Structures are given as structure tokens and as C-alpha cells.
Z-matrix of the N, CA and C atoms (Angstrom, degrees):
N
C 1 1.445
C 2 1.532 1 109.20
N 3 1.314 2 114.13 1 146.79
C 4 1.455 3 118.74 2 178.45
C 5 1.524 4 109.73 3 -83.20
N 6 1.318 5 115.05 4 170.43
C 7 1.463 6 120.18 5 180.00
C 8 1.527 7 111.07 6 -63.82
N 9 1.325 8 116.39 7 -37.42
C 10 1.465 9 119.82 8 179.82
C 11 1.524 10 111.07 9 -63.33
N 12 1.338 11 117.07 10 -42.09
C 13 1.457 12 120.15 11 179.13
C 14 1.520 13 111.68 12 -64.42
N 15 1.326 14 116.07 13 -41.62
C 16 1.463 15 120.48 14 179.07
C 17 1.517 16 110.20 15 -64.57
N 18 1.328 17 117.14 16 -46.10
C 19 1.463 18 120.36 17 179.30
C 20 1.527 19 111.62 18 -63.92
N 21 1.314 20 117.38 19 -37.55
C 22 1.458 21 120.37 20 178.39
C 23 1.519 22 110.71 21 -64.31
N 24 1.329 23 117.32 22 -42.69
C 25 1.461 24 120.44 23 179.10
C 26 1.524 25 111.45 24 -66.05
N 27 1.314 26 117.05 25 -38.68
C 28 1.464 27 120.17 26 176.62
C 29 1.520 28 110.19 27 -64.45
N 30 1.335 29 116.69 28 -42.39
C 31 1.468 30 121.41 29 179.58
C 32 1.526 31 111.45 30 -63.56
N 33 1.328 32 117.11 31 -43.34
C 34 1.461 33 121.12 32 178.73
C 35 1.527 34 110.06 33 -63.83
N 36 1.325 35 117.09 34 -43.74
C 37 1.463 36 120.48 35 178.46
C 38 1.518 37 112.18 36 -61.99
N 39 1.326 38 116.94 37 -43.44
C 40 1.463 39 120.94 38 178.73
C 41 1.532 40 110.26 39 -65.03
N 42 1.308 41 117.56 40 -38.88
C 43 1.463 42 120.97 41 178.99
C 44 1.521 43 111.28 42 -63.66
N 45 1.330 44 116.50 43 -42.90
C 46 1.462 45 119.61 44 178.38
C 47 1.526 46 111.12 45 -65.85
N 48 1.329 47 117.19 46 -38.92
C 49 1.468 48 119.73 47 176.69
C 50 1.524 49 110.84 48 -63.50
N 51 1.317 50 117.10 49 -42.39
C 52 1.469 51 120.66 50 178.71
C 53 1.523 52 110.39 51 -63.35
N 54 1.351 53 116.93 52 -43.31
C 55 1.460 54 120.41 53 178.80
C 56 1.530 55 110.77 54 -63.72
N 57 1.312 56 116.56 55 -41.23
C 58 1.460 57 120.55 56 176.49
C 59 1.532 58 110.91 57 -61.43
N 60 1.321 59 116.77 58 -42.57
C 61 1.465 60 121.90 59 179.67
C 62 1.532 61 111.59 60 -62.31
N 63 1.339 62 117.22 61 -46.74
C 64 1.465 63 117.84 62 -178.35
C 65 1.528 64 111.28 63 -72.67
N 66 1.339 65 117.30 64 -25.58
C 67 1.463 66 119.65 65 174.73
C 68 1.526 67 110.13 66 -67.09
N 69 1.328 68 116.86 67 -42.79
C 70 1.469 69 121.20 68 177.13
C 71 1.528 70 109.68 69 -62.11
N 72 1.338 71 117.00 70 -41.97
C 73 1.468 72 120.05 71 177.57
C 74 1.525 73 111.20 72 -61.82
N 75 1.332 74 116.12 73 -39.40
C 76 1.463 75 120.40 74 179.20
C 77 1.531 76 110.52 75 -65.21
N 78 1.321 77 115.98 76 -43.84
C 79 1.465 78 120.19 77 -179.44
C 80 1.529 79 110.74 78 -63.83
N 81 1.330 80 117.08 79 -38.34
C 82 1.465 81 121.16 80 -179.76
C 83 1.526 82 112.33 81 -78.53
N 84 1.337 83 116.30 82 -9.49
C 85 1.461 84 120.29 83 178.44
C 86 1.511 85 114.08 84 84.06
N 87 1.328 86 118.48 85 16.31
C 88 1.460 87 122.38 86 -178.36
C 89 1.532 88 112.96 87 -99.03
N 90 1.328 89 118.56 88 -3.31
C 91 1.462 90 121.67 89 -175.66
C 92 1.523 91 110.42 90 -80.75
N 93 1.334 92 114.92 91 139.16
C 94 1.464 93 118.62 92 175.46
C 95 1.528 94 109.16 93 -85.40
N 96 1.318 95 116.54 94 -178.74
C 97 1.463 96 121.70 95 -175.50
C 98 1.522 97 111.64 96 -64.62
N 99 1.313 98 118.00 97 -44.37
C 100 1.466 99 121.90 98 -178.81
C 101 1.520 100 110.72 99 -61.47
N 102 1.310 101 118.21 100 -43.85
C 103 1.467 102 122.48 101 -179.84
C 104 1.520 103 110.66 102 -65.37
N 105 1.324 104 116.59 103 -39.98
C 106 1.465 105 120.73 104 179.08
C 107 1.523 106 110.97 105 -64.49
N 108 1.330 107 116.62 106 -44.18
C 109 1.468 108 120.40 107 178.26
C 110 1.528 109 110.18 108 -62.65
N 111 1.331 110 117.34 109 -43.30
C 112 1.472 111 120.49 110 178.45
C 113 1.525 112 111.17 111 -61.32
N 114 1.337 113 115.79 112 -41.34
C 115 1.458 114 119.73 113 179.87
C 116 1.530 115 110.61 114 -62.69
N 117 1.312 116 117.59 115 -46.93
C 118 1.465 117 120.71 116 -179.75
C 119 1.526 118 111.40 117 -65.01
N 120 1.316 119 117.82 118 -36.61
C 121 1.473 120 120.51 119 176.89
C 122 1.530 121 110.66 120 -65.64
N 123 1.318 122 116.42 121 -42.36
C 124 1.474 123 119.41 122 179.03
C 125 1.521 124 111.05 123 -62.54
N 126 1.340 125 116.24 124 -44.66
C 127 1.462 126 118.95 125 178.67
C 128 1.525 127 111.81 126 -66.36
N 129 1.327 128 117.25 127 -35.16
C 130 1.462 129 120.59 128 178.06
C 131 1.531 130 110.68 129 -65.60
N 132 1.319 131 117.01 130 -43.77
C 133 1.468 132 120.80 131 178.59
C 134 1.523 133 110.25 132 -65.57
N 135 1.331 134 116.57 133 -42.17
C 136 1.460 135 119.78 134 179.22
C 137 1.530 136 110.67 135 -63.00
N 138 1.331 137 117.07 136 -42.77
C 139 1.463 138 121.24 137 178.97
C 140 1.527 139 111.33 138 -64.16
N 141 1.314 140 116.98 139 -42.62
C 142 1.463 141 121.14 140 177.61
C 143 1.526 142 110.69 141 -62.05
N 144 1.311 143 116.82 142 -43.05
C 145 1.462 144 121.43 143 178.18
C 146 1.525 145 110.24 144 -62.29
N 147 1.312 146 117.20 145 -42.65
C 148 1.458 147 122.31 146 179.78
C 149 1.529 148 111.07 147 -63.04
N 150 1.316 149 116.59 148 -46.44
C 151 1.467 150 121.21 149 -179.95
C 152 1.527 151 110.85 150 -64.29
N 153 1.323 152 116.51 151 -42.83
C 154 1.467 153 119.55 152 -179.89
C 155 1.523 154 111.88 153 -66.72
N 156 1.322 155 117.70 154 -34.96
C 157 1.464 156 119.22 155 177.90
C 158 1.527 157 110.83 156 -67.29
N 159 1.331 158 117.13 157 -36.87
C 160 1.466 159 120.02 158 176.94
C 161 1.528 160 110.33 159 -66.75
N 162 1.324 161 116.70 160 -43.84
C 163 1.466 162 120.75 161 178.66
C 164 1.531 163 110.07 162 -61.79
N 165 1.322 164 117.35 163 -40.51
C 166 1.462 165 121.12 164 178.99
C 167 1.524 166 111.11 165 -64.03
N 168 1.323 167 117.68 166 -41.19
C 169 1.466 168 120.29 167 177.99
C 170 1.526 169 111.16 168 -64.02
N 171 1.330 170 116.47 169 -41.29
C 172 1.466 171 119.73 170 178.42
C 173 1.524 172 110.38 171 -64.66
N 174 1.331 173 116.41 172 -44.61
C 175 1.468 174 120.68 173 179.02
C 176 1.528 175 110.81 174 -61.06
N 177 1.323 176 117.53 175 -40.51
C 178 1.456 177 121.56 176 179.50
C 179 1.521 178 111.02 177 -64.78
N 180 1.335 179 116.88 178 -43.04
C 181 1.468 180 120.04 179 179.00
C 182 1.529 181 111.02 180 -63.73
N 183 1.320 182 116.84 181 -42.11
C 184 1.464 183 120.87 182 179.88
C 185 1.528 184 110.50 183 -64.53
N 186 1.326 185 116.96 184 -44.26
C 187 1.467 186 119.41 185 -179.36
C 188 1.528 187 110.98 186 -67.78
N 189 1.338 188 118.12 187 -36.00
C 190 1.465 189 120.24 188 175.56
C 191 1.526 190 110.99 189 -63.85
N 192 1.327 191 116.69 190 -40.39
C 193 1.461 192 120.12 191 178.82
C 194 1.527 193 110.94 192 -66.03
N 195 1.340 194 116.64 193 -40.58
C 196 1.467 195 119.57 194 178.02
C 197 1.522 196 110.71 195 -63.69
N 198 1.329 197 116.90 196 -39.90
C 199 1.463 198 120.97 197 177.01
C 200 1.525 199 110.45 198 -61.49
N 201 1.321 200 116.48 199 -43.16
C 202 1.462 201 121.13 200 178.52
C 203 1.533 202 110.91 201 -61.67
N 204 1.342 203 116.40 202 -44.50
C 205 1.462 204 119.84 203 -179.87
C 206 1.529 205 111.05 204 -63.63
N 207 1.336 206 117.64 205 -42.63
C 208 1.468 207 121.07 206 178.27
C 209 1.522 208 110.26 207 -63.15
N 210 1.323 209 116.63 208 -37.86
C 211 1.464 210 120.49 209 179.60
C 212 1.525 211 110.68 210 -65.30
N 213 1.333 212 117.82 211 -42.73
C 214 1.464 213 119.80 212 178.51
C 215 1.529 214 111.18 213 -68.46
N 216 1.344 215 117.37 214 -34.77
C 217 1.464 216 120.15 215 175.41
C 218 1.530 217 110.59 216 -64.55
N 219 1.319 218 116.65 217 -38.78
C 220 1.461 219 120.77 218 177.04
C 221 1.517 220 111.44 219 -63.78
N 222 1.322 221 116.66 220 -38.61
C 223 1.464 222 119.76 221 177.88
C 224 1.522 223 110.84 222 -66.97
N 225 1.336 224 116.81 223 -38.52
C 226 1.469 225 119.38 224 176.96
C 227 1.528 226 110.78 225 -63.16
N 228 1.343 227 116.42 226 -37.57
C 229 1.469 228 120.10 227 176.00
C 230 1.531 229 109.77 228 -62.92
N 231 1.321 230 116.85 229 -43.20
C 232 1.464 231 120.77 230 -179.73
C 233 1.522 232 110.85 231 -62.37
N 234 1.322 233 117.17 232 -40.46
C 235 1.469 234 120.06 233 177.36
C 236 1.524 235 111.13 234 -65.31
N 237 1.339 236 116.97 235 -38.51
C 238 1.468 237 120.60 236 179.23
C 239 1.529 238 110.67 237 -65.04
N 240 1.315 239 117.35 238 -41.36
C 241 1.469 240 121.03 239 178.31
C 242 1.521 241 109.54 240 -64.88
N 243 1.325 242 116.79 241 -40.11
C 244 1.466 243 120.31 242 179.59
C 245 1.527 244 110.52 243 -65.25
N 246 1.320 245 116.63 244 -40.33
C 247 1.466 246 120.83 245 178.51
C 248 1.535 247 110.50 246 -65.90
N 249 1.330 248 116.75 247 -41.55
C 250 1.470 249 120.65 248 178.93
C 251 1.527 250 110.53 249 -65.00
N 252 1.322 251 116.69 250 -38.33
C 253 1.467 252 120.80 251 177.87
C 254 1.524 253 110.70 252 -64.57
N 255 1.321 254 115.79 253 -39.98
C 256 1.460 255 119.97 254 178.12
C 257 1.524 256 111.06 255 -62.25
N 258 1.331 257 117.19 256 -40.95
C 259 1.461 258 121.17 257 179.78
C 260 1.535 259 111.45 258 -66.64
N 261 1.337 260 116.64 259 -28.30
C 262 1.463 261 120.24 260 -179.51
C 263 1.527 262 112.54 261 -69.08
N 264 1.325 263 117.72 262 -21.15
C 265 1.464 264 119.34 263 178.28
C 266 1.523 265 111.28 264 -62.04
N 267 1.305 266 116.86 265 -28.34
C 268 1.473 267 119.92 266 -178.87
C 269 1.523 268 111.48 267 -78.78
N 270 1.326 269 117.43 268 -20.02
C 271 1.466 270 120.46 269 177.88
C 272 1.522 271 111.16 270 -86.73
N 273 1.318 272 117.30 271 -25.42
C 274 1.457 273 121.28 272 178.65
C 275 1.519 274 114.03 273 81.25
N 276 1.306 275 119.13 274 13.81
C 277 1.464 276 122.79 275 179.76
C 278 1.533 277 108.87 276 -84.77
N 279 1.340 278 116.17 277 96.59
C 280 1.469 279 121.04 278 -173.93
C 281 1.518 280 113.21 279 -69.96
N 282 1.336 281 118.03 280 -31.01
C 283 1.465 282 119.96 281 179.81
C 284 1.526 283 111.09 282 -65.90
N 285 1.313 284 116.48 283 -43.01
C 286 1.463 285 119.56 284 179.07
C 287 1.529 286 110.78 285 -69.85
N 288 1.325 287 116.27 286 -37.14
C 289 1.461 288 119.90 287 177.56
C 290 1.523 289 109.59 288 -60.86
N 291 1.321 290 116.94 289 -44.74
C 292 1.467 291 121.19 290 178.93
C 293 1.528 292 110.92 291 -64.34
N 294 1.322 293 116.56 292 -39.73
C 295 1.467 294 120.77 293 178.02
C 296 1.528 295 111.27 294 -62.48
N 297 1.326 296 116.35 295 -44.43
C 298 1.468 297 120.33 296 178.32
C 299 1.522 298 111.00 297 -66.67
N 300 1.327 299 117.23 298 -37.49
C 301 1.463 300 120.63 299 178.81
C 302 1.528 301 110.88 300 -63.66
N 303 1.331 302 116.83 301 -41.78
C 304 1.467 303 119.95 302 177.21
C 305 1.522 304 111.21 303 -64.31
N 306 1.327 305 116.63 304 -39.28
C 307 1.470 306 120.78 305 177.88
C 308 1.525 307 110.50 306 -63.33
N 309 1.325 308 117.05 307 -41.79
C 310 1.471 309 120.61 308 178.89
C 311 1.520 310 110.32 309 -63.76
N 312 1.336 311 116.84 310 -42.44
C 313 1.465 312 119.64 311 -179.66
C 314 1.531 313 111.36 312 -66.56
N 315 1.312 314 116.81 313 -43.48
C 316 1.465 315 121.02 314 -178.82
C 317 1.526 316 110.59 315 -66.18
N 318 1.323 317 115.03 316 -51.53
C 319 1.462 318 119.67 317 -176.87
C 320 1.526 319 111.15 318 -69.98
N 321 1.328 320 116.81 319 -36.06
C 322 1.468 321 120.94 320 178.94
C 323 1.515 322 112.40 321 -64.63
N 324 1.328 323 116.98 322 -41.45
C 325 1.469 324 118.97 323 178.72
C 326 1.526 325 110.73 324 -67.39
N 327 1.337 326 116.46 325 -35.87
C 328 1.470 327 119.50 326 175.64
C 329 1.530 328 109.89 327 -65.64
N 330 1.322 329 117.59 328 -41.17
C 331 1.465 330 120.89 329 178.39
C 332 1.528 331 111.28 330 -63.16
N 333 1.318 332 116.95 331 -38.06
C 334 1.465 333 119.83 332 178.10
C 335 1.531 334 110.87 333 -65.98
N 336 1.328 335 116.73 334 -43.13
C 337 1.468 336 120.03 335 178.85
C 338 1.528 337 111.73 336 -62.15
N 339 1.321 338 115.77 337 -46.49
C 340 1.475 339 120.13 338 -179.70
C 341 1.526 340 110.07 339 -66.46
N 342 1.319 341 117.05 340 -40.55
C 343 1.465 342 120.79 341 179.73
C 344 1.520 343 112.18 342 -62.88
N 345 1.327 344 116.64 343 -42.25
C 346 1.467 345 119.80 344 177.53
C 347 1.521 346 110.80 345 -64.60
N 348 1.323 347 116.20 346 -38.18
C 349 1.468 348 120.30 347 178.06
C 350 1.527 349 111.11 348 -64.97
N 351 1.316 350 116.72 349 -44.69
C 352 1.471 351 120.75 350 179.22
C 353 1.527 352 110.29 351 -63.68
N 354 1.329 353 116.93 352 -43.60
C 355 1.458 354 120.33 353 -178.03
C 356 1.527 355 111.83 354 -67.25
N 357 1.335 356 116.82 355 -33.59
C 358 1.465 357 119.16 356 -177.96
C 359 1.523 358 112.01 357 -73.51
N 360 1.343 359 117.39 358 -27.30
C 361 1.468 360 120.09 359 178.82
C 362 1.521 361 111.67 360 -69.54
N 363 1.334 362 116.64 361 -32.96
C 364 1.459 363 122.73 362 178.61
C 365 1.525 364 111.87 363 57.05
N 366 1.327 365 117.14 364 43.62
C 367 1.461 366 121.53 365 178.83
C 368 1.518 367 112.58 366 -103.11
N 369 1.319 368 117.61 367 -9.04
C 370 1.459 369 121.34 368 -179.61
C 371 1.524 370 110.17 369 -86.40
N 372 1.321 371 115.28 370 169.56
C 373 1.453 372 119.60 371 175.48
C 374 1.532 373 108.99 372 -70.52
N 375 1.326 374 116.12 373 167.42
C 376 1.468 375 120.03 374 -179.62
C 377 1.528 376 111.40 375 -60.84
N 378 1.327 377 115.46 376 -41.11
C 379 1.458 378 120.49 377 -179.53
C 380 1.526 379 110.86 378 -64.54
N 381 1.329 380 116.62 379 -44.54
C 382 1.461 381 120.44 380 179.73
C 383 1.528 382 110.48 381 -67.96
N 384 1.318 383 116.65 382 -39.03
C 385 1.464 384 120.24 383 179.34
C 386 1.533 385 110.42 384 -64.91
N 387 1.320 386 116.35 385 -38.47
C 388 1.464 387 120.65 386 177.02
C 389 1.530 388 109.97 387 -63.68
N 390 1.338 389 116.16 388 -42.49
C 391 1.459 390 120.86 389 178.99
C 392 1.533 391 111.28 390 -63.52
N 393 1.332 392 117.36 391 -38.30
C 394 1.468 393 121.05 392 177.97
C 395 1.526 394 109.84 393 -62.79
N 396 1.341 395 117.14 394 -42.38
C 397 1.464 396 119.82 395 178.60
C 398 1.529 397 110.89 396 -65.30
N 399 1.338 398 116.84 397 -37.25
C 400 1.466 399 119.82 398 176.26
C 401 1.527 400 110.71 399 -64.31
N 402 1.311 401 116.96 400 -41.72
C 403 1.467 402 120.90 401 179.15
C 404 1.528 403 110.35 402 -63.21
N 405 1.325 404 116.91 403 -40.07
C 406 1.471 405 120.66 404 178.34
C 407 1.524 406 109.71 405 -60.85
N 408 1.332 407 116.70 406 -46.05
C 409 1.467 408 120.07 407 -179.66
C 410 1.524 409 111.12 408 -64.81
N 411 1.323 410 117.46 409 -42.61
C 412 1.465 411 120.18 410 179.60
C 413 1.526 412 111.41 411 -67.24
N 414 1.330 413 117.13 412 -34.58
C 415 1.467 414 120.31 413 177.09
C 416 1.520 415 110.21 414 -65.32
N 417 1.328 416 116.56 415 -40.65
C 418 1.475 417 119.94 416 176.62
C 419 1.522 418 110.44 417 -61.46
N 420 1.333 419 116.70 418 -40.80
C 421 1.460 420 120.18 419 179.02
C 422 1.528 421 111.35 420 -65.49
N 423 1.348 422 116.75 421 -42.28
C 424 1.468 423 119.65 422 178.16
C 425 1.528 424 111.03 423 -61.91
N 426 1.319 425 115.98 424 -40.42
C 427 1.473 426 119.31 425 -179.68
C 428 1.524 427 111.06 426 -69.86
N 429 1.341 428 117.77 427 -35.44
C 430 1.459 429 120.57 428 178.28
C 431 1.535 430 110.60 429 -66.61
N 432 1.324 431 117.18 430 -41.04
C 433 1.468 432 119.07 431 178.19
C 434 1.515 433 111.35 432 -67.18
N 435 1.342 434 117.04 433 -29.09
C 436 1.458 435 120.36 434 176.27
C 437 1.517 436 110.45 435 -69.42
N 438 1.354 437 116.39 436 -41.57
C 439 1.466 438 120.08 437 177.76
C 440 1.518 439 110.22 438 -65.05
N 441 1.321 440 117.09 439 -41.63
C 442 1.463 441 121.07 440 -177.38
C 443 1.533 442 111.60 441 -66.68
N 444 1.335 443 116.25 442 -33.69
C 445 1.465 444 119.73 443 -178.10
C 446 1.528 445 111.77 444 -74.62
N 447 1.327 446 117.14 445 -27.58
C 448 1.472 447 120.07 446 -179.42
C 449 1.471 448 108.45 447 -83.47
């Protein structure tokens, strides 16, 4: 630990001891007006900090879930494009096949980059993280079949 971290922990500990001391004085009826106001302000700030940290955790979980849902929707789009490209082989339209192949390569590489980023953060649940790894592997397979077909 650095000196700043050690000093911060000492300061936090001393602050909590001081707050505990003035709370005991308040309970015993020995606290003056200034000490009582300071105690209530400290508890108000602590409560606000506690509430905001809970709200931040909830917001983070919701945004992580939305990111996961968008990622799975993107993978479904990639599968749909791959399926449409496969159907185009029966029509023999090489320009559209090439266009779809480029879209799969472009979108697939973006999906791999985003998937690696999501997996490295490790903020999702185990089940969601497992699904992200499966999507990454399936995206690699879709891109390999696109390369092999061209």
C-alpha cells in the first residue's frame, strides 16, 4: 500500500471513532449544540453516500444487462445475415453474395471485439458470461465458413 492509502485508512478510522464518540456523548446527553449538528451532518452525508452507492450498483447492473441484450441481438442479426447469404447461393447472384460476405466479416469482427471487451470486464453473471463466450465461438465459426465459401 502507498502512503496515501495508509493515511486515508487512518483518517477514515479516526473519523469513525470521532463520530462514535460524539454519538455516545449525544446519547448520554452531554453533547452541545455544535457537536449534535456535526453528528447529524456526518450521518446525513454517510446515508447519502450509502444510498448513492446502492443506486450506482443498480444502474451498473441494469446497463450491463442492456449491453448483454444488445450483444445477443447483434449475434441474432449476424446469424440472419449468414442464413440469407446461404440462401443466395441457390439464386446464383454473386454480387449480393459478396456483399453479404463483406457484411458478415465486418459485423463479425466488430462482434468479436465487443465480445472480448465484455468478457474481459467480467461484470456479467456466470450464465451470461458463458453465453458471451459461446457467442464469440459461434461468431468465429460463422466467419470461418464465410472465408471458406469465398
